[in-house]
C-alpha positions in Angstrom: 118.2 64.3 28.6 116.6 66.2 32.2 118.8 63.6 33.7 122.3 65.1 33.0 122.3 67.6 35.8 122.2 64.7 38.2 125.5 63.0 36.2 127.2 66.2 35.9 126.3 66.8 39.7 127.6 63.3 41.0 131.1 63.8 38.6 131.4 67.1 40.3 131.1 65.9 44.0 133.2 63.0 42.9 135.9 65.0 41.5 135.9 67.9 44.2 136.2 65.0 46.7 139.3 63.6 45.3 140.6 67.0 45.1 139.8 67.0 49.0 141.6 64.1 49.6 144.4 64.3 47.7 145.3 68.1 48.6 146.2 68.7 52.2 146.2 72.0 51.3 142.6 72.3 50.3 140.8 72.6 54.1 137.7 70.1 54.8 135.2 73.0 55.8 136.1 74.1 51.7 135.7 70.6 50.9 132.3 70.0 52.6 131.1 73.6 51.8 131.5 73.1 48.1 130.3 69.4 47.8 126.8 70.7 49.2 126.8 74.0 46.7 127.2 71.9 44.2 124.8 69.3 45.4 122.2 72.3 45.9 123.0 73.7 42.7 122.1 70.4 40.9 118.7 70.0 42.9 117.6 73.7 41.8 118.1 72.5 38.2 117.0 69.3 38.4 113.9 70.9 40.0 113.8 73.4 37.1 114.1 71.2 34.4 111.2 69.3 35.8 108.9 72.2 36.6 106.1 73.2 34.9 106.6 77.2 34.0 106.8 78.7 30.8 109.8 78.4 28.5 110.9 81.7 28.8 111.8 81.4 32.8 113.0 78.1 32.2 115.4 79.3 30.0 116.4 82.7 31.9 117.0 80.5 34.8 118.7 77.9 33.3 121.2 80.7 32.4 121.5 82.3 35.8 121.8 79.2 37.9 124.6 77.5 36.5 126.5 80.9 36.5 125.3 81.9 40.3 126.2 78.3 41.6 129.7 78.3 39.7 130.0 81.7 41.5 129.3 80.0 45.0 131.6 77.3 44.4 134.2 79.6 43.9 133.3 81.5 46.9 133.1 78.4 48.8 136.8 77.3 47.9 137.8 80.6 49.0 136.1 80.5 52.6 137.9 81.0 55.8 138.1 78.2 58.0 135.5 80.1 60.2 131.5 80.3 60.7 131.7 83.9 62.7 132.2 87.2 60.5 132.8 85.1 57.0 131.6 87.6 54.2 132.0 84.4 51.7 129.7 82.1 53.2 127.0 85.0 54.0 127.1 85.6 50.5 126.8 81.8 49.5 123.8 81.5 51.8 122.3 84.8 50.1 122.7 83.5 46.4 121.2 80.5 47.0 118.5 82.3 49.0 118.2 84.2 46.0 117.9 81.3 43.9 115.1 79.4 45.7 113.1 82.3 45.7 113.3 83.0 42.1 112.4 79.1 41.6 109.5 79.6 44.3 108.3 83.1 42.6 108.3 81.9 38.7 106.5 78.7 39.8 104.2 80.5 42.3 103.2 83.0 38.7 102.3 79.8 37.0 100.0 78.7 39.5 98.3 81.6 39.3 97.5 81.6 35.5 
């Protein structure tokens, strides 16, 4: 059951990649960014499911991570095709950083007990 995130992630990346190949209006930059966002979120969820943090943290983070992952995915679809002064790309980086920090902090809290 814990590997369900990997299966869903593979299906999501394949579907997104097929849409990127089929639809020419779906820019390559957006397509690859969306794939990267999916992969990072799947890895974070997988790490969360295998961590030994308390159940309260797991339940909360298992709700927060998919919601934030969906928001970052939508942001990656709407990205402008440039790196400079890209507010949505900055937002994606900040949201992914917050997820990583939450995972590190909750694991660190478990280590201190």
